[in-house]
N, C-alpha and C positions, 0 to 999 in steps of 0.2 A: 504494500500500500504506500510505503514511503516513496517509492519510485513514481507511482502515479501522481502523487502530490507534487513531486519535483517536476514532472513533465507538465502538469497543469500550471505550475509557477512559471515555467519557461514560456509556455504558450501565452499566458496572461501578460507577462512582461514584454514579450515581442509584439503582441497585439497593441499594447499601450504605446510602445515606442513607434510603431508604424502609424498609429493614430496621431501621435504627436507630430510626425512628419506631414501627415495628411492635413493637419490643422493649419498649416502654413504659418507657423510661428504664433499659434493661438488666435490668429485673425478669424478663422472659421470656427465660431463658437460652438457649432453643433458637435464638434469632436471632443469637447472638454469632458463630457460625461464618460465617454469611452476611455479617455486617457486616465481619468481619476479611478474609474472602476478597475481598469486593467492593472494599474500599479498597486492598488489596495489588494486585489485578489492575488497578485503575485506574492506579496508579503504574507498574506494569510496562508497560501499554499506552501510557501517555503517554511513557514513556522510549523505547519502540520507535518511536513516531511521531517523536520528536525525533532518534533515531538515523538515521531514514530521510530526514532533511533538512528537516523542518518547523521553521520559525522558532519560537523559544520564545514570543515575544509573541503570535503567531498561535495556536499550540497552546493556551497557557494561557488566552488570551482567549476562544477558542471553547469550550474545555472548561468554564471557569467560568460563562460566560454561558448556554450551553446547559443546563448542569447546573441552574442556578438556575431557568430557565424550565420545564424538564421536571419538576423537583421540585415546583414550585408547582402545575403542572397535575395531576400525579399525586396530590399531597396532597389536592387538591380532589376528585378522582374517588374515590380509595381511602379517605381518612380524613375526607371531608366538611369539610375545613378551608376557611376563607373564601378567596374569590378576588374581591377588590373590583375596581371599574372602574379605580382607580388602579393596582392590581397588574397588571391586564390590559394597561393602556397601557404599563407598564414592560416587560412581556413582548413586546409588539409592537415596542417600540423596540430590543430586543436584536438582532433580525435585521438591521436596517440597520447597527447598530454593529459586529456581527461581520463583515458584508460590507465595511465600510469598513476594518477592520483587515486583512482579507485582501487587499483591493485595494491598500492602502498597502504591504504587504509585497511584493506582486507587482510594484509599480511601481519598487521599489528595485533 
């Protein structure tokens, strides 16, 4: 269950961040509710994940790294923002990094 809460936290945070971009610097007021709800839900879900026993370093590392990667990919698709070869390499390096954090926590 802790993993489902972590996934929900990632989805909520990425959704809020994409809504923040869609709001055009908060000039489009209709997005404010989605932004606020997404960030609140992200923290609720990460808290639930931690409450279910996930280590803080693992939860935060996966949440942050996955959020960065998904946001960059979605920004490319939805907003046509640049995704350079160097950015792509960074995204590809996130997966092994997250795996090493999880393996390190499991080995303890």
